[in-house]
C-alpha positions, -999 to 999 in steps of 0.1 A, spaced: 436 123 -398 462 96 -392 468 74 -423 488 42 -423 499 21 -453 495 -16 -449 489 -50 -465 454 -63 -472 447 -100 -467 414 -115 -477 397 -81 -476 374 -75 -506 355 -44 -495 360 -12 -476 357 -16 -438 347 9 -411 352 -4 -376 359 5 -339 393 -3 -326 396 -27 -296 425 -44 -279 402 -65 -257 390 -99 -268 355 -105 -257 329 -131 -262 301 -107 -272 299 -74 -292 325 -83 -318 305 -71 -347 318 -38 -362 350 -41 -342 386 -41 -354 407 -63 -331 442 -50 -327 471 -71 -315 508 -78 -320 520 -112 -333 486 -127 -338 486 -155 -364 449 -161 -370 418 -139 -372 395 -142 -341 359 -151 -351 333 -124 -353 354 -93 -357 351 -71 -388 389 -71 -392 421 -81 -375 449 -54 -374 483 -69 -367 520 -66 -373 524 -103 -380 534 -106 -417 531 -144 -415 495 -145 -404 476 -176 -418 465 -173 -454 431 -186 -443 426 -158 -419 397 -135 -430 399 -97 -432 434 -90 -420 453 -57 -422 490 -59 -416 509 -28 -405 542 -20 -389 546 -27 -352 553 10 -345 520 20 -360 499 -3 -338 506 21 -308 490 49 -327 456 32 -326 436 39 -295 408 19 -279 376 32 -293 391 49 -324 369 46 -356 390 35 -386 384 31 -423 403 5 -444 401 10 -481 410 -13 -509 439 10 -517 458 -5 -487 453 26 -465 440 27 -430 426 60 -419 417 70 -384 384 89 -391 378 95 -354 406 96 -328 393 92 -292 424 109 -278 421 140 -300 401 172 -297 406 179 -334 385 154 -352 369 163 -385 342 148 -406 353 150 -442 325 142 -466 341 154 -498 374 165 -513 356 185 -540 357 223 -540 345 251 -562 375 272 -553 412 268 -560 428 289 -533 464 296 -539 474 285 -504 450 257 -499 467 229 -478 441 203 -490 440 206 -529 405 197 -543 399 163 -558 370 147 -577 342 138 -553 342 102 -540 308 93 -526 325 68 -503 335 98 -482 299 107 -476 290 72 -466 319 70 -442 307 103 -426 272 90 -422 283 57 -407 308 74 -384 279 95 -370 259 63 -364 288 47 -345 299 75 -323 286 75 -287 268 108 -282 277 111 -245 314 111 -255 312 138 -281 314 176 -273 326 190 -307 322 180 -343 340 198 -372 328 194 -408 353 203 -435 365 193 -470 368 202 -499 337 222 -497 310 202 -478 281 223 -489 285 212 -525 269 179 -515 236 197 -513 209 174 -499 236 149 -487 252 177 -467 219 185 -451 215 148 -443 248 150 -423 235 180 -404 202 163 -397 220 132 -383 241 155 -361 209 173 -349 193 139 -341 223 124 -322 246 152 -311 226 184 -307 244 191 -275 278 193 -293 295 224 -308 294 220 -346 320 239 -366 315 241 -403 345 251 -425 333 265 -458 339 292 -484 303 303 -479 295 305 -516 266 280 -514 248 302 -489 244 329 -516 214 308 -526 188 321 -503 168 289 -503 198 268 -495 206 291 -466 170 288 -454 172 249 -456 205 249 -437 190 272 -410 158 251 -408 179 221 -395 182 243 -364 214 230 -349 216 243 -313 253 253 -314 267 257 -349 296 280 -358 299 286 -396 336 294 -404 338 313 -437 370 321 -456 373 357 -469 406 367 -485 403 404 -491 382 436 -489 389 440 -527 369 418 -550 396 413 -576 422 403 -551 399 380 -532 390 362 -565 426 360 -575 435 343 -542 405 320 -543 411 310 -579 375 316 -587 357 345 -603 326 358 -585 337 341 -552 338 375 -535 303 384 -544 289 349 -536 307 348 -502 295 383 -493 259 374 -502 262 341 -483 273 361 -452 242 383 -454 218 355 -460 231 337 -430 227 369 -410 191 371 -420 186 337 -404 206 347 -373 233 321 -378 265 323 -359 293 332 -383 331 334 -381 352 350 -408 386 334 -414 413 354 -431 444 335 -442 473 359 -444 496 356 -474 520 377 -496 491 390 -517 469 403 -489 491 411 -459 495 447 -469 458 454 -464 453 439 -429 442 472 -414 419 480 -443 404 445 -441 397 450 -404 378 483 -411 359 466 -439 348 438 -416 334 459 -387 317 483 -411 300 456 -432 297 426 -409 291 439 -373 270 408 -368 298 382 -370 305 362 -339 343 359 -344 371 369 -367 402 347 -371 435 359 -387 453 328 -397 489 319 -406 495 295 -435 501 258 -434 528 253 -461 516 221 -478 494 214 -508 489 244 -530 507 266 -505 539 247 -512 535 246 -550 527 284 -549 553 291 -522 570 321 -540 536 337 -547 520 333 -513 547 330 -486 554 360 -463 572 357 -430 548 366 -402 576 387 -387 572 411 -416 535 419 -410 533 416 -372 527 453 -366 500 454 -392 484 423 -376 485 439 -342 468 470 -355 441 450 -374 434 430 -343 431 461 -322 407 477 -347 383 448 -344 388 445 -307 378 482 -302 348 476 -324 337 448 -299 343 420 -324 358 388 -309 392 384 -326 418 357 -326 451 349 -342 456 313 -353 487 294 -364 513 321 -357 537 315 -328 542 340 -300 578 349 -311 565 360 -345 539 384 -330 543 417 -311 537 413 -273 506 434 -278 491 407 -300 496 379 -275 462 387 -261 447 374 -294 470 343 -300 454 309 -297 466 273 -296 450 265 -329 469 238 -347 453 203 -347 471 181 -322 480 154 -347 500 178 -368 513 202 -341 550 205 -336 577 227 -320 613 235 -332 646 230 -314 647 268 -312 617 266 -290 635 248 -262 634 268 -230 608 293 -243 587 307 -214 556 308 -237 558 273 -252 530 259 -230 507 286 -244 521 288 -280 503 272 -310 537 260 -323 540 249 -360 524 227 -386 545 195 -388 531 193 -424 550 226 -433 583 208 -430 613 231 -435 590 260 -446 590 281 -415 601 315 -406 639 319 -401 632 344 -374 618 319 -349 635 323 -314 627 314 -279 612 340 -256 631 343 -223 
């Protein structure tokens, strides 16, 4: 999500609105009018977004940001302006990586989590519901739900799914979760009864060893609950993906983990091995979790081949081509969200750059020193 800091003028409540650069006579309600140098607020719009720091004091509902930030707002974007002076693009019309974020709360404290948990703010849930009301169904092909841990919202989480079923049942829905809530059979049943036509449940699993999994997740019993959740979802024939974030604690068991998956979860739709985004807890726990992908590339190749030979769909996310063996390129995907996707000067001239996932811009300087262009 893009976030901009600005100055509030005569705004006394949170605002959700659709961005427009076009001044019209009708249909101004619920719209955020964006323009450079505007000195007064046009009548009927929910908010004016401008770079004019000398806009009239009488102008109602004005958000003032830097001129360079105006260009990052697109016609049709859905934005949220909070009383904290932040403007957040909650739906970017030019992005294929939009995410509904109904809570920042989580029941795990994963050592490498890029989005550290926070106390739940119910405003996030209401933003999610209003966003789903505002989006045009014909323009939506994919919806991702993440957090935090969205399933912790219980009935409100199910309300989000029902709204998606009602308006966007043609779209691919991707749910990012630790899977623990589905260990409750009745909750798994309620979830399944919403009957989304095309939902992929992406569940994090950190190890084939219970103690190691729980150490990484920062929560005792998370292994048992996640495993039970996987089996409950299988009983209801839900489409499940297992995500395995590779770190210093678990990289040595990649091949054992692959054997564990195909022996115990032959029903999964997809397995994703994932490189880390070095931000949030991953940065504060850097010494404990960081491992250069170049150091485990052979193990990753072997693990991917094990699953591939077992007819399990397998992908590698967030690891550039130059940090993989050529035999692993078959599994590599362009996986990093476009709004935080970047490449390094060392990538210039690489013959694989158009196919490569690149790097997380959020990781900053924390990247492998072995990056080099492929020629």
